[in-house]
C-alpha positions as CSV (number, residue, x, y, z in Angstrom):
1,M,10.3,-1.0,0.5
2,A,9.5,-3.0,3.7
3,P,10.6,-1.3,6.9
4,A,13.7,-2.7,8.5
5,E,13.0,-5.0,11.4
6,K,13.9,-3.5,14.8
7,S,16.2,-5.5,16.9
8,S,14.8,-6.6,20.3
9,P,16.1,-4.4,23.0
10,G,18.4,-6.2,25.5
11,P,19.0,-5.5,29.2
12,P,21.1,-2.4,30.1
13,Q,24.9,-2.8,29.9
14,A,25.3,-2.9,33.6
15,V,22.8,-5.8,33.9
16,Q,24.6,-7.7,31.2
17,V,27.9,-7.4,33.1
18,L,26.2,-8.6,36.3
19,E,24.7,-11.5,34.4
20,A,28.0,-12.4,32.9
21,C,29.5,-12.6,36.4
22,L,26.7,-14.7,37.8
23,V,26.7,-17.2,35.0
24,T,30.3,-18.1,35.9
25,L,29.1,-19.6,39.2
26,P,28.6,-23.4,39.4
27,G,25.2,-24.5,38.4
28,V,24.0,-21.1,37.2
29,G,22.9,-20.9,33.6
30,K,21.9,-17.9,31.6
31,V,18.2,-18.0,32.7
32,T,19.1,-18.3,36.4
33,A,21.8,-15.6,36.0
34,R,19.2,-13.2,34.6
35,R,16.7,-14.0,37.4
36,L,19.3,-13.4,40.1
37,A,20.5,-10.2,38.5
38,Y,17.1,-8.7,38.4
39,H,16.4,-10.0,42.0
40,L,19.5,-8.2,43.2
41,L,18.3,-5.0,41.5
42,K,15.1,-5.2,43.6
43,V,16.6,-5.7,47.0
44,E,17.5,-2.8,49.4
45,E,20.9,-1.2,48.6
46,S,22.0,-2.1,52.1
47,Q,21.4,-5.8,51.3
48,A,23.3,-5.6,48.1
49,R,26.2,-3.9,49.8
50,A,26.2,-6.6,52.6
51,L,26.4,-9.3,50.0
52,A,29.3,-7.6,48.2
53,E,31.1,-7.0,51.4
54,A,30.6,-10.6,52.6
55,I,32.2,-11.8,49.3
56,L,35.1,-9.4,49.7
57,Q,35.6,-10.3,53.4
58,A,35.6,-14.0,52.7
59,R,38.2,-13.4,49.9
60,R,40.4,-11.4,52.4
61,E,40.2,-13.7,55.3
62,I,39.9,-17.3,53.9
63,R,43.0,-19.0,52.5
64,P,44.2,-22.5,51.7
65,C,45.9,-24.4,54.5
66,R,49.5,-24.8,53.5
67,I,49.5,-28.4,54.8
68,C,46.2,-29.9,53.6
69,G,44.7,-27.4,51.2
70,N,41.5,-26.9,53.3
71,L,40.0,-23.4,53.2
72,A,40.2,-21.7,56.6
73,A,40.7,-18.5,58.4
74,T,44.0,-19.8,60.0
75,D,47.1,-21.4,58.5
76,P,47.5,-24.2,59.4
77,C,43.8,-24.9,59.5
78,W,41.9,-26.0,62.7
79,I,42.3,-29.7,61.8
80,C,46.0,-29.7,61.0
81,S,46.7,-27.8,64.1
82,D,44.7,-30.1,66.4
83,P,47.1,-32.3,68.3
84,E,44.4,-34.8,69.1
85,R,43.8,-35.8,65.4
86,D,45.0,-39.2,64.4
87,R,48.0,-38.5,62.2
88,T,48.3,-42.1,60.9
89,C,45.2,-41.6,58.7
90,L,44.9,-39.3,55.8
91,C,41.6,-38.8,54.0
92,V,41.7,-37.5,50.5
93,V,38.8,-35.4,49.3
94,E,38.0,-33.4,46.2
95,D,36.7,-30.2,47.8
96,P,36.6,-28.5,51.2
97,R,32.8,-29.0,51.3
98,D,33.4,-32.8,51.3
99,L,35.7,-32.3,54.3
100,L,32.9,-30.5,56.1
101,A,30.4,-33.2,55.3
102,L,32.7,-35.9,56.7
103,E,33.3,-33.8,59.9
104,K,29.6,-33.5,60.3
105,A,29.2,-37.2,60.1
106,R,31.6,-37.5,63.1
107,V,33.1,-40.8,62.0
108,Y,36.6,-39.7,61.3
109,R,39.3,-38.2,63.5
110,G,42.3,-38.3,61.2
111,L,43.8,-35.7,58.9
112,Y,42.7,-34.6,55.4
113,H,44.3,-33.8,52.1
114,V,42.1,-31.6,49.9
115,L,42.8,-32.0,46.2
116,P,42.5,-29.0,43.9
117,G,39.7,-30.8,42.0
118,R,39.3,-34.0,40.1
119,L,39.9,-35.4,36.7
120,S,37.7,-33.6,34.2
121,P,39.2,-33.6,30.7
122,L,36.3,-31.6,29.3
123,Q,37.2,-28.8,31.7
124,G,40.9,-29.1,31.0
125,F,41.6,-30.7,34.4
126,G,44.1,-33.5,33.8
127,P,46.4,-35.7,35.9
128,D,48.9,-32.9,36.4
129,S,46.2,-30.7,37.8
130,L,45.8,-33.0,40.8
131,E,49.2,-32.0,42.2
132,I,49.9,-35.6,43.2
133,P,53.5,-34.9,44.2
134,R,52.1,-32.6,47.0
135,L,50.1,-35.6,48.3
136,L,53.1,-38.0,48.1
137,K,55.3,-35.5,49.9
138,R,53.0,-35.8,53.0
139,L,53.9,-39.4,53.2
140,E,57.6,-38.9,53.4
141,K,57.7,-38.6,57.3
142,G,56.3,-42.1,57.6
143,E,53.5,-41.1,60.0
144,V,50.7,-41.9,57.6
145,K,49.7,-45.6,57.6
146,E,46.4,-45.4,55.7
147,V,45.2,-43.2,52.9
148,I,41.4,-43.1,52.5
149,L,40.2,-42.0,49.0
150,A,36.9,-40.2,49.6
151,N,36.3,-39.2,46.0
152,N,32.7,-38.8,44.9
153,P,31.1,-42.1,43.5
154,D,30.7,-40.9,39.9
155,Q,32.6,-41.4,36.8
156,E,35.1,-38.6,37.3
157,G,35.5,-39.4,41.0
158,E,36.2,-43.0,40.3
159,A,38.8,-42.1,37.6
160,T,40.5,-39.8,40.1
161,A,40.5,-42.5,42.8
162,R,42.1,-45.0,40.4
163,L,44.8,-42.5,39.4
164,L,45.6,-41.7,43.0
165,A,45.7,-45.4,43.9
166,E,48.2,-46.1,41.2
167,A,50.4,-43.2,42.4
168,L,50.2,-44.5,46.0
169,A,51.1,-48.1,45.1
170,G,54.3,-49.1,46.7
171,K,54.5,-46.2,49.1
172,G,54.1,-48.3,52.1
173,V,50.6,-47.2,53.1
174,R,47.3,-48.9,53.1
175,V,45.0,-47.4,50.5
176,T,41.2,-47.7,51.0
177,R,38.1,-46.4,49.3
178,L,34.7,-45.5,50.8
179,A,32.2,-48.3,50.7
180,R,29.3,-48.3,48.2
181,G,26.8,-47.2,50.7
182,M,26.5,-43.9,48.8
183,P,24.3,-43.7,45.7
184,A,26.2,-43.8,42.5
185,G,26.6,-40.4,41.0
186,S,26.0,-38.6,44.3
187,A,28.1,-35.9,45.8
188,I,29.6,-36.4,49.3
189,E,28.4,-33.0,50.5
190,Q,24.8,-34.0,49.7
191,V,24.8,-37.4,51.4
192,Q,23.0,-37.7,54.7
193,P,25.4,-38.2,57.7
194,P,24.1,-41.8,58.6
195,I,24.7,-43.0,55.0
196,L,28.1,-41.3,54.9
197,A,29.0,-42.8,58.2
198,D,28.2,-46.3,56.9
199,A,30.2,-45.7,53.8
200,F,33.2,-44.5,55.8
201,E,33.1,-47.3,58.3
202,G,32.8,-49.9,55.6
203,R,35.6,-48.6,53.5
204,R,37.5,-51.3,51.6
205,P,41.1,-51.8,50.5
206,L,42.1,-50.9,47.0
207,G,44.5,-52.9,44.9
């Protein structure tokens, strides 16, 4: 009788748990998760503790702004509480990282509205997930005269922008979209400030 084949030994249970946590991060696949897990096992314990504490501290101190949804250490955030911001303009972004990229470009001095994401049916993120009523409620005071849709120029971003434009139609505000200066399929947070500035200044009306 042929001897039974031995199963290949896997990583220890603790490593498997660490890998399972890492693979949930954006852009981290199984191979990268395993590489990161074993890297973390090699670093000094103080470095590993510092990483864990930094994560916990950020979770404790950072929260969504109740007005715009931006992540900040204060509520309202530093932008919403700035009296010098132009309250007639509202720029809609998909992620707080997009907000930071626009701030770095230094071409906009209005307010922001951070969506909880963007349309992504494959990930179960549909129209209701955009919380459009929260955006419309910000228009009720009548201060906002222009809503700038700064969604990423890819298929999901364009679909999100179209849905928002439809919801904003007839609300008495000018709806604009960033110009096509940004490469198709790019992410706002990765675009160089000069290109982003051109796209922002050349924004076009929708509808």
